[in-house]
C-alpha positions as CSV (number, residue, x, y, z in Angstrom):
1,X,46.2,53.0,38.2
2,X,45.1,50.3,35.7
3,X,42.5,47.8,37.0
4,X,43.2,44.3,35.8
5,X,40.3,42.6,34.2
6,X,38.9,39.5,36.0
7,X,39.3,36.5,33.8
8,X,36.0,35.0,32.5
9,X,36.7,31.6,34.1
10,X,37.2,33.1,37.4
11,X,34.0,34.9,37.2
12,X,32.2,31.7,36.2
13,X,33.9,29.8,39.1
14,X,32.9,32.6,41.6
15,X,29.3,32.2,40.4
16,X,29.3,28.5,40.8
17,X,28.8,27.9,37.1
18,X,32.0,26.1,36.4
19,X,31.2,23.2,38.5
20,X,29.1,21.6,35.7
21,X,31.6,22.1,33.0
22,X,33.9,19.1,33.4
23,X,30.9,16.8,33.4
24,X,29.0,18.3,30.5
25,X,28.6,15.8,27.6
26,X,30.2,16.4,24.3
27,X,27.9,18.2,21.8
28,X,26.0,15.7,19.6
29,X,24.8,16.0,16.1
30,X,21.3,17.4,15.8
31,X,20.2,14.4,13.7
32,X,21.6,10.9,14.3
33,X,23.4,9.4,11.4
34,X,21.6,6.6,9.4
35,X,23.1,3.2,9.0
36,X,22.0,3.1,5.4
37,X,21.6,6.4,3.4
38,X,19.0,6.1,0.6
39,X,17.6,8.7,-1.7
40,X,13.9,9.3,-2.2
41,X,14.1,12.2,-4.7
42,X,14.7,9.8,-7.6
43,X,13.3,6.7,-9.2
44,X,14.8,3.2,-8.7
45,X,14.9,0.7,-11.5
46,X,14.5,-3.0,-10.6
47,X,18.2,-3.7,-10.1
48,X,18.6,-0.7,-8.0
49,X,15.6,-1.7,-5.8
50,X,17.1,-5.1,-5.3
51,X,20.6,-3.6,-4.5
52,X,19.1,-1.2,-1.9
53,X,17.2,-4.0,-0.3
54,X,20.4,-6.1,0.0
55,X,22.1,-3.1,1.6
56,X,19.3,-2.9,4.1
57,X,19.4,-6.6,4.8
58,X,23.1,-6.5,5.3
59,X,22.7,-3.5,7.8
60,X,19.9,-5.1,9.7
61,X,20.3,-8.9,9.5
62,X,18.5,-9.6,12.8
63,X,15.2,-8.2,11.4
64,X,15.3,-8.5,7.6
65,X,15.0,-11.5,5.3
66,X,15.1,-10.9,1.6
67,X,13.9,-13.7,-0.8
68,X,12.3,-14.1,-4.2
69,X,8.8,-15.5,-4.2
70,X,8.7,-16.2,-7.8
71,X,9.6,-15.0,-11.4
72,X,7.9,-12.7,-13.7
73,X,7.1,-13.6,-17.3
74,X,10.6,-12.3,-18.4
75,X,12.3,-14.1,-15.6
76,X,12.7,-11.2,-13.1
77,X,12.6,-11.9,-9.4
78,X,9.7,-10.8,-7.3
79,X,11.7,-9.7,-4.3
80,X,10.1,-9.9,-0.9
81,X,11.4,-8.3,2.3
82,X,10.1,-9.7,5.6
83,X,10.6,-7.6,8.7
84,X,10.3,-9.5,11.9
85,X,11.9,-9.4,15.3
86,X,12.6,-13.1,16.2
87,X,13.2,-12.2,19.8
88,X,9.5,-11.5,20.2
89,X,8.2,-14.6,18.4
90,X,7.9,-16.3,15.0
91,X,6.2,-14.7,12.1
92,X,3.3,-17.1,12.2
93,X,2.4,-15.9,15.7
94,X,2.0,-12.3,14.8
95,X,-0.5,-10.4,12.7
96,X,1.2,-9.8,9.3
97,X,1.0,-6.6,7.2
98,X,1.5,-7.2,3.4
99,X,2.5,-4.3,1.3
100,X,3.0,-4.3,-2.4
101,X,3.3,-1.8,-5.2
102,X,3.8,-1.4,-9.0
103,X,1.0,-3.7,-10.2
104,X,1.0,-1.4,-13.2
105,X,4.3,-0.8,-14.6
106,X,4.2,2.9,-14.9
107,X,3.0,3.4,-11.3
108,X,6.5,3.6,-10.0
109,X,6.2,5.8,-6.8
110,X,4.7,2.9,-4.9
111,X,8.0,1.1,-5.2
112,X,9.6,4.1,-3.4
113,X,7.0,4.1,-0.6
114,X,7.8,0.4,0.0
115,X,11.6,1.0,0.1
116,X,11.1,3.9,2.4
117,X,8.9,1.8,4.7
118,X,11.6,-0.8,5.1
119,X,14.2,1.8,5.6
120,X,12.2,3.8,8.1
121,X,11.2,0.9,10.2
122,X,14.8,-0.2,10.6
123,X,16.4,3.2,11.1
124,X,14.0,4.1,13.8
125,X,13.9,0.8,15.6
126,X,15.2,1.6,19.1
127,X,15.0,5.3,18.6
128,X,11.2,5.7,18.3
129,X,9.0,3.9,20.9
130,X,6.0,3.5,18.5
131,X,8.1,2.1,15.7
132,X,9.9,-0.2,18.1
133,X,6.6,-1.6,19.4
134,X,5.3,-2.1,15.9
135,X,8.3,-4.1,14.8
136,X,8.2,-6.2,17.9
137,X,4.5,-6.8,17.8
138,X,3.8,-7.3,14.0
139,X,5.5,-8.8,11.0
140,X,5.8,-6.9,7.6
141,X,5.8,-8.5,4.2
142,X,6.9,-5.9,1.5
143,X,7.2,-6.4,-2.2
144,X,8.2,-3.1,-4.0
145,X,7.3,-4.4,-7.4
146,X,4.9,-7.1,-8.4
147,X,5.3,-6.2,-12.0
148,X,9.1,-5.9,-12.6
149,X,8.8,-6.4,-16.4
150,X,6.4,-3.4,-16.7
151,X,8.5,-1.4,-14.2
152,X,11.8,-1.9,-16.1
153,X,10.1,-1.2,-19.5
154,X,8.8,2.0,-18.1
155,X,12.2,3.0,-16.7
156,X,14.1,2.0,-19.9
157,X,11.6,2.6,-22.6
158,X,10.1,5.7,-24.2
159,X,6.8,5.5,-22.3
160,X,3.8,4.4,-24.2
161,X,1.8,1.4,-22.9
162,X,4.0,0.6,-19.9
163,X,1.0,-0.2,-17.6
164,X,0.9,-4.0,-18.5
165,X,3.0,-6.9,-17.6
166,X,4.8,-8.7,-20.6
167,X,2.9,-11.9,-21.2
168,X,2.3,-11.5,-25.0
169,X,-1.2,-10.5,-26.1
170,X,-2.5,-10.0,-29.7
171,X,-4.0,-6.5,-29.2
172,X,-5.1,-5.9,-32.9
173,X,-6.2,-9.4,-33.6
174,X,-4.0,-9.9,-36.6
175,X,-2.5,-13.2,-35.4
176,X,0.7,-11.5,-34.3
177,X,1.8,-10.8,-30.7
178,X,3.4,-7.5,-29.5
179,X,4.7,-6.7,-33.0
180,X,4.0,-2.9,-33.1
181,X,5.2,-1.3,-29.9
182,X,5.7,2.4,-29.2
183,X,8.8,3.5,-31.0
184,X,11.2,6.4,-30.3
185,X,12.4,7.1,-33.9
186,X,14.3,10.3,-33.0
187,X,16.1,8.6,-30.1
188,X,15.3,11.2,-27.4
189,X,13.7,8.7,-25.0
190,X,10.1,9.9,-25.5
191,X,7.2,9.0,-27.7
192,X,6.1,12.3,-29.0
193,X,3.2,13.7,-31.1
194,X,3.8,14.6,-34.8
195,X,2.4,17.9,-36.4
196,X,3.1,19.1,-39.9
197,X,3.1,22.7,-40.9
198,X,0.7,23.4,-43.9
199,X,0.0,27.1,-44.0
200,X,-3.6,27.9,-44.5
201,X,-4.5,24.2,-45.1
202,X,-4.8,22.7,-41.6
203,X,-7.3,22.3,-38.9
204,X,-5.1,23.4,-36.0
205,X,-3.4,26.6,-35.0
206,X,-1.1,27.8,-32.2
207,X,-3.1,28.4,-29.0
208,X,-3.7,32.0,-28.2
209,X,-3.3,31.3,-24.5
210,X,-0.1,29.0,-24.6
211,X,2.2,28.9,-27.6
212,X,3.2,25.3,-26.6
213,X,-0.2,24.1,-27.5
214,X,-2.3,23.6,-30.6
215,X,-6.0,24.4,-30.6
216,X,-8.6,23.5,-33.2
217,X,-9.6,26.3,-35.5
218,X,-13.2,27.7,-35.4
219,X,-15.6,26.5,-37.9
220,X,-15.2,28.2,-41.3
221,X,-11.5,29.0,-40.7
222,X,-8.3,27.4,-41.7
223,X,-5.2,26.6,-39.6
224,X,-1.6,26.1,-40.3
225,X,-1.1,22.6,-38.7
226,X,-2.4,19.0,-39.0
227,X,-1.8,16.4,-36.4
228,X,-0.4,13.1,-37.5
229,X,-0.6,11.2,-34.3
230,X,2.2,9.4,-32.2
231,X,5.8,9.1,-33.2
232,X,6.3,5.6,-34.6
233,X,6.0,3.3,-37.5
234,X,3.4,1.0,-38.8
235,X,5.4,-2.2,-38.4
236,X,2.6,-4.6,-39.5
237,X,1.0,-2.7,-42.2
238,X,-2.4,-2.4,-40.7
239,X,-2.6,1.3,-40.9
240,X,-2.1,1.7,-37.1
241,X,0.9,3.0,-35.2
242,X,2.1,1.7,-31.8
243,X,-1.1,-0.4,-31.3
244,X,0.4,-3.7,-30.2
245,X,3.1,-3.3,-27.7
246,X,4.2,-5.6,-24.9
247,X,1.4,-7.4,-23.0
248,X,-1.4,-4.8,-23.0
249,X,-3.6,-6.4,-20.2
250,X,-4.5,-5.3,-16.8
251,X,-2.6,-7.2,-13.9
252,X,-5.3,-6.0,-11.5
253,X,-8.0,-8.0,-13.3
254,X,-6.6,-11.6,-13.0
255,X,-7.8,-12.4,-9.6
256,X,-10.7,-14.9,-8.8
257,X,-13.0,-12.8,-6.8
258,X,-15.8,-11.7,-9.2
259,X,-13.4,-12.4,-12.1
260,X,-15.2,-11.7,-15.5
261,X,-13.9,-12.6,-19.0
262,X,-12.3,-10.0,-21.4
263,X,-15.6,-9.2,-23.1
264,X,-16.9,-8.1,-19.7
265,X,-13.8,-6.8,-18.0
266,X,-11.1,-5.7,-20.5
267,X,-7.6,-7.0,-19.6
268,X,-8.7,-9.9,-17.6
269,X,-6.8,-12.5,-19.5
270,X,-8.3,-16.0,-20.1
271,X,-8.6,-17.2,-16.5
272,X,-7.6,-16.1,-13.0
273,X,-4.0,-16.6,-11.9
274,X,-3.0,-16.9,-15.5
275,X,-0.3,-14.4,-14.9
276,X,2.8,-15.8,-13.3
277,X,3.2,-12.8,-11.0
278,X,-0.4,-13.2,-9.7
279,X,0.1,-16.9,-9.2
280,X,3.3,-16.2,-7.2
281,X,1.6,-13.6,-4.9
282,X,-1.4,-15.8,-4.3
283,X,0.7,-18.8,-3.3
284,X,2.6,-16.6,-0.9
285,X,-0.5,-15.2,0.6
286,X,-2.1,-18.5,1.0
287,X,1.0,-19.8,2.7
288,X,0.8,-17.0,5.2
289,X,-2.6,-17.0,6.8
290,X,-1.4,-14.7,9.6
291,X,-1.6,-11.8,7.2
292,X,-4.4,-9.5,8.5
293,X,-3.7,-6.3,6.5
294,X,-3.0,-5.5,2.8
295,X,-2.0,-2.4,1.1
296,X,-1.6,-2.3,-2.7
297,X,-0.1,1.0,-3.9
298,X,-1.3,2.4,-7.2
299,X,-1.5,5.7,-8.8
300,X,-3.0,8.3,-9.5
301,X,-5.8,10.5,-8.1
302,X,-5.2,10.7,-4.4
303,X,-7.5,7.9,-3.1
304,X,-7.8,5.5,-0.3
305,X,-9.8,2.7,-2.0
306,X,-11.6,-0.3,-0.5
307,X,-13.9,-2.8,-2.0
308,X,-16.2,-4.1,-3.2
309,X,-15.2,-3.5,-6.8
310,X,-18.5,-4.2,-8.3
311,X,-22.0,-3.2,-7.0
312,X,-23.4,-6.6,-7.7
313,X,-21.1,-8.2,-5.2
314,X,-23.0,-6.3,-2.4
315,X,-21.6,-4.1,0.4
316,X,-19.5,-5.5,3.2
317,X,-21.3,-6.6,6.4
318,X,-21.7,-3.9,8.8
319,X,-19.0,-4.8,11.3
320,X,-16.5,-5.0,8.5
321,X,-17.6,-1.7,6.9
322,X,-17.4,0.0,10.4
323,X,-13.8,-1.1,10.8
324,X,-12.9,0.0,7.2
325,X,-14.6,3.4,7.8
326,X,-12.6,4.2,10.9
327,X,-9.3,3.4,9.2
328,X,-10.2,5.2,6.0
329,X,-11.6,8.3,7.7
330,X,-8.4,8.6,9.7
331,X,-6.4,8.0,6.5
332,X,-8.0,11.1,5.0
333,X,-6.7,13.0,7.9
334,X,-3.3,11.8,7.4
335,X,-3.2,12.3,3.6
336,X,-4.2,15.7,2.5
337,X,-6.3,15.8,-0.8
338,X,-6.9,12.0,-0.6
339,X,-10.4,10.7,-0.4
340,X,-11.7,7.5,1.1
341,X,-13.7,5.7,-1.5
342,X,-15.6,2.5,-2.2
343,X,-14.2,1.3,-5.7
344,X,-17.4,0.7,-7.6
345,X,-19.4,3.7,-6.3
346,X,-16.6,6.3,-6.1
347,X,-14.3,5.3,-9.0
348,X,-15.4,2.7,-11.5
349,X,-16.4,-1.0,-11.6
350,X,-13.6,-3.6,-11.2
351,X,-14.1,-7.3,-11.6
352,X,-11.3,-9.6,-10.6
353,X,-9.5,-7.0,-8.6
354,X,-6.6,-7.8,-6.1
355,X,-8.1,-6.3,-2.9
356,X,-11.4,-8.0,-3.6
357,X,-9.6,-11.2,-3.7
358,X,-7.7,-10.6,-0.5
359,X,-10.8,-9.3,1.4
360,X,-13.3,-11.8,0.0
361,X,-11.1,-14.7,-0.6
362,X,-8.6,-14.4,2.3
363,X,-10.5,-12.4,5.0
364,X,-7.9,-9.6,5.0
365,X,-8.7,-6.0,5.5
366,X,-7.4,-4.5,2.3
367,X,-6.7,-1.0,0.9
368,X,-5.4,0.4,-2.3
369,X,-3.9,3.9,-2.1
370,X,-3.9,5.8,-5.4
371,X,-0.7,7.8,-4.8
372,X,-0.4,11.5,-5.8
373,X,-3.1,14.0,-6.5
374,X,-2.7,16.9,-8.8
375,X,-4.3,19.2,-6.3
376,X,-1.0,18.9,-4.4
377,X,0.8,21.0,-7.0
378,X,-0.9,24.2,-5.6
379,X,-2.0,23.6,-1.9
380,X,-2.8,26.9,-0.1
381,X,-6.3,28.2,0.1
382,X,-5.3,31.3,-1.7
383,X,-3.9,29.4,-4.7
384,X,-7.0,27.2,-4.7
385,X,-9.1,30.3,-5.0
386,X,-6.8,31.7,-7.7
387,X,-7.4,28.6,-9.7
388,X,-11.1,29.3,-10.0
389,X,-10.2,32.3,-12.3
390,X,-9.9,31.1,-16.0
391,X,-7.5,33.9,-16.7
392,X,-5.1,32.8,-13.9
393,X,-1.7,31.5,-15.0
394,X,-2.5,28.6,-12.6
395,X,-6.1,27.9,-13.9
396,X,-6.6,24.2,-14.5
397,X,-5.8,24.4,-18.1
398,X,-2.5,26.3,-17.5
399,X,-1.3,25.1,-14.1
400,X,0.9,22.2,-15.2
401,X,2.8,24.5,-17.6
402,X,3.3,27.2,-14.9
403,X,4.5,24.6,-12.4
404,X,6.9,23.1,-15.0
405,X,8.2,26.4,-16.0
406,X,8.8,27.9,-12.6
407,X,9.3,24.9,-10.2
408,X,10.8,22.2,-12.5
409,X,12.6,24.7,-14.9
410,X,11.0,23.3,-18.0
411,X,12.3,19.8,-17.4
412,X,9.1,17.9,-18.0
413,X,7.5,19.3,-21.1
414,X,8.8,18.4,-24.5
415,X,8.7,21.4,-26.9
416,X,8.1,21.0,-30.7
417,X,11.2,20.3,-32.6
418,X,11.8,19.9,-36.4
419,X,12.5,16.3,-37.6
420,X,12.8,14.5,-40.9
421,X,10.3,11.6,-40.5
422,X,10.8,8.5,-42.7
423,X,7.1,8.4,-43.6
424,X,5.8,12.0,-43.3
425,X,8.9,14.0,-44.4
426,X,9.7,17.3,-42.6
427,X,7.6,17.5,-39.5
428,X,7.8,18.8,-35.9
429,X,7.6,16.3,-32.9
430,X,7.0,17.2,-29.4
431,X,3.9,18.6,-27.6
432,X,3.9,15.9,-24.8
433,X,4.8,15.5,-21.1
434,X,7.7,13.3,-20.2
435,X,6.7,10.0,-18.6
436,X,7.6,11.2,-15.1
437,X,5.1,14.1,-15.1
438,X,1.4,13.9,-14.2
439,X,1.0,10.4,-12.8
440,X,3.9,10.6,-10.5
441,X,4.9,13.4,-8.1
442,X,7.7,15.9,-8.8
443,X,10.8,14.3,-7.4
444,X,11.3,17.0,-4.7
445,X,7.8,16.2,-3.4
446,X,8.2,12.4,-3.3
447,X,9.5,12.0,0.2
448,X,6.5,13.5,1.7
449,X,4.3,11.2,-0.4
450,X,6.4,8.3,0.8
451,X,6.2,9.3,4.5
452,X,2.5,10.1,4.6
453,X,1.4,6.9,2.8
454,X,3.8,4.8,4.8
455,X,2.3,6.3,8.0
456,X,-1.1,5.3,6.9
457,X,0.0,1.7,6.2
458,X,1.7,1.5,9.7
459,X,-1.4,3.0,11.2
460,X,-3.4,0.1,9.5
461,X,-0.8,-2.4,10.7
462,X,-1.1,-1.1,14.2
463,X,-4.8,-1.6,14.2
464,X,-4.7,-5.3,13.0
465,X,-6.1,-7.5,15.7
466,X,-4.0,-8.2,18.8
467,X,-5.3,-10.7,21.2
468,X,-4.7,-10.4,24.9
469,X,-5.7,-12.3,27.9
470,X,-6.2,-9.9,30.8
471,X,-7.7,-10.7,34.2
472,X,-8.3,-14.3,35.2
473,X,-10.3,-15.3,38.3
474,X,-11.2,-18.7,39.9
475,X,-14.2,-19.3,42.1
476,X,-14.8,-22.6,43.8
477,X,-18.4,-23.8,43.2
478,X,-18.0,-26.9,45.4
479,X,-15.5,-29.8,45.9
480,X,-13.2,-29.9,43.0
481,X,-15.5,-27.9,40.6
482,X,-14.5,-24.3,39.8
483,X,-15.7,-21.4,37.8
484,X,-12.8,-19.8,35.7
485,X,-13.2,-16.3,34.2
486,X,-10.8,-15.2,31.6
487,X,-11.0,-11.7,30.0
488,X,-10.3,-11.8,26.3
489,X,-9.4,-8.4,24.8
490,X,-8.7,-7.1,21.3
491,X,-7.9,-3.4,21.7
492,X,-7.6,-2.8,18.0
493,X,-10.1,-1.6,15.3
494,X,-9.9,-4.8,13.2
495,X,-11.6,-8.0,14.5
496,X,-9.8,-11.3,14.5
497,X,-12.2,-12.7,11.9
498,X,-14.0,-10.4,9.4
499,X,-17.8,-11.0,9.3
500,X,-17.6,-11.8,5.7
501,X,-14.9,-14.3,6.3
502,X,-17.0,-16.0,9.1
503,X,-19.9,-16.2,6.7
504,X,-17.9,-17.8,3.9
505,X,-15.5,-19.8,6.1
506,X,-12.4,-18.3,4.4
507,X,-10.5,-17.9,7.7
508,X,-10.0,-20.6,10.3
509,X,-12.2,-20.0,13.4
510,X,-10.3,-18.7,16.4
511,X,-9.7,-21.4,19.2
512,X,-10.2,-21.3,23.0
513,X,-7.9,-24.0,24.3
514,X,-7.9,-25.4,27.8
515,X,-5.1,-27.5,29.2
516,X,-4.6,-29.1,32.6
517,X,-3.2,-32.4,33.7
518,X,-6.2,-33.2,36.0
519,X,-8.8,-30.9,34.4
520,X,-12.1,-31.6,32.7
521,X,-14.2,-28.8,31.2
522,X,-17.8,-29.3,32.1
523,X,-19.4,-26.2,30.5
524,X,-18.2,-23.0,28.8
525,X,-19.7,-19.7,27.6
526,X,-19.0,-16.1,26.9
527,X,-20.4,-13.2,28.7
528,X,-20.1,-9.5,28.0
529,X,-20.0,-8.4,31.6
530,X,-18.3,-10.4,34.4
531,X,-19.8,-8.2,37.1
532,X,-23.3,-8.8,35.9
533,X,-22.8,-12.5,35.5
534,X,-21.6,-12.8,39.1
535,X,-24.9,-11.3,40.2
536,X,-27.1,-13.2,37.8
537,X,-25.1,-16.2,36.6
538,X,-27.3,-17.2,33.7
539,X,-25.4,-18.0,30.5
540,X,-26.1,-19.8,27.2
541,X,-23.7,-22.7,27.2
542,X,-21.7,-23.5,24.0
543,X,-23.9,-26.5,23.3
544,X,-22.7,-26.9,19.6
545,X,-19.1,-27.6,20.7
546,X,-18.2,-31.3,21.2
547,X,-14.7,-30.8,22.7
548,X,-14.9,-28.1,25.3
549,X,-11.1,-28.1,25.7
550,X,-11.0,-26.9,22.1
551,X,-13.7,-24.4,21.4
552,X,-14.2,-22.9,18.0
553,X,-14.9,-19.2,17.9
554,X,-16.3,-18.8,14.4
555,X,-17.0,-15.1,14.6
556,X,-13.6,-14.3,16.3
557,X,-13.0,-11.5,18.7
558,X,-14.5,-8.1,17.8
559,X,-12.4,-5.1,17.5
560,X,-12.1,-2.7,20.5
561,X,-13.8,-5.2,22.7
562,X,-13.4,-7.4,25.7
563,X,-15.4,-10.5,26.4
564,X,-15.1,-12.9,29.2
565,X,-14.9,-16.7,28.7
566,X,-16.5,-18.6,31.6
567,X,-15.4,-22.1,32.1
568,X,-16.7,-24.6,34.5
569,X,-13.9,-27.0,35.2
570,X,-13.4,-30.1,37.4
571,X,-10.0,-31.0,38.7
572,X,-7.0,-29.8,40.6
573,X,-3.8,-28.1,40.1
574,X,-3.7,-25.4,37.4
575,X,-5.4,-24.7,34.2
576,X,-3.9,-23.0,31.2
577,X,-6.3,-21.0,28.9
578,X,-5.1,-20.0,25.4
579,X,-6.8,-17.9,22.8
580,X,-5.4,-18.9,19.4
581,X,-6.2,-16.6,16.4
582,X,-4.8,-17.0,12.9
583,X,-4.8,-13.2,12.4
584,X,-4.8,-11.8,15.9
585,X,-1.9,-13.9,17.5
586,X,-1.9,-16.2,20.4
587,X,-2.2,-15.4,24.2
588,X,-2.2,-17.6,27.3
589,X,-3.0,-17.3,30.9
590,X,-2.4,-20.0,33.7
591,X,-4.4,-19.9,36.8
592,X,-4.3,-22.2,40.0
593,X,-7.5,-24.0,40.9
594,X,-7.9,-23.1,44.5
């Protein structure tokens, strides 16, 4: 007799398993879809950056505001994206984080970090609790390129001196401006080197280790090649090639803090704020005193830089240096192969630099991350050990060629190719790296660079000051006189007023405001411990304040600290105490006098 098989559903029902099936939710995608899909394995030109920012604004109109803060020398817009949640308050009442990039035209990956930051904050608002809180508590001001002329020249041109902006400069002192730029005479989009084959008469030969390279011949021997310099033409007849291209100054030397003239600091121009881009950024920053954090992305070298730029300026006051150190040291943990460095002592001297201006002149905690570090090509301990062997194919002299051959499939190195040169006749041109190699990461590694550097800047934004008024207590002293205690807290690393800013008066003092219809403030002070004060109520009154309803706190509220304001008031009803900080926000507490 054949035994009938029990249906699977019947078995499941018998086991009680089927009861959940009708109520099980439909299977969801493993990764939620993005409202705006952007690519971060490519490089955006200026128009593409603006177009993607418009797409983001259209997708998130509640939070995003796109505007131009000014024009470059060539008339391009300096596009600023403001990120703010109006439901949690206006911009001016929140600490602002200003992020910019592309000060130097060839430093393009910073633009991608800025775009990634806007995109990531918006796509993860409401999905991630930390991101949601950041967008609610802070305001972000992001300019992906503060040098759009240099950026576009680098993207469209053959490379060469694309670091500068495009205000004309006479580099070779011949009375002409920008008349001999880098030229791509063979039309392949790259400014190459030129070599000429002269058998037995040259001073170079093909390298024994790498056939793509030339090496000088030993003393007493003859080689087969001579080098004739860069591809290009001597346009002005001065015997030099490609020596007077667009601009040729340094946009990061045109700021007023410790500015020095050109003969001291090359590329400084004639006076601070001479560059239209610098003037536009400065006007914006001064109009937004709530900005408490700055990040200016550069490249290359893998560094988290802070000022001062010059030794003669002197080290930051100890409380400021302590806040910088905590942020920078945590940044090293977030950014492998990056080092936290003071500019003058760890890199080189900079006069008139941007983050010196924002720290010294505006009282803002300011970093400049130098994006990408060549150590990231080969990251494992075993490969690092291999690189110590001079015969290894990834030894320092050979590693870029190995990486290009096996990971980028020969895309970045320009091999030598025959060419009929109008001046030198039959030559070979090549022997250089394309403009996207070396100072910028490989495209397939760029998203990690974007995310890690964004994460550091968001960490800095999260540690900007955030004033809170916690516990408030009232004690009757006698009659209608009361002692009011209000705990003022800043749980973040950064104080509401940097010590240097307090010394120089560059930031408006914080204000302790007291309001009440029938209230008079008789005395006021601060104590570190409310408990101790209640046992031994001896305080030093704020005798230098004329109006005790509007007390100036010149040193601000320290980071990671709670202090208690003690007010002796006379009156009835209720009293409202407000702590108003330009960079730490505004918080209030109302207590009844009883």
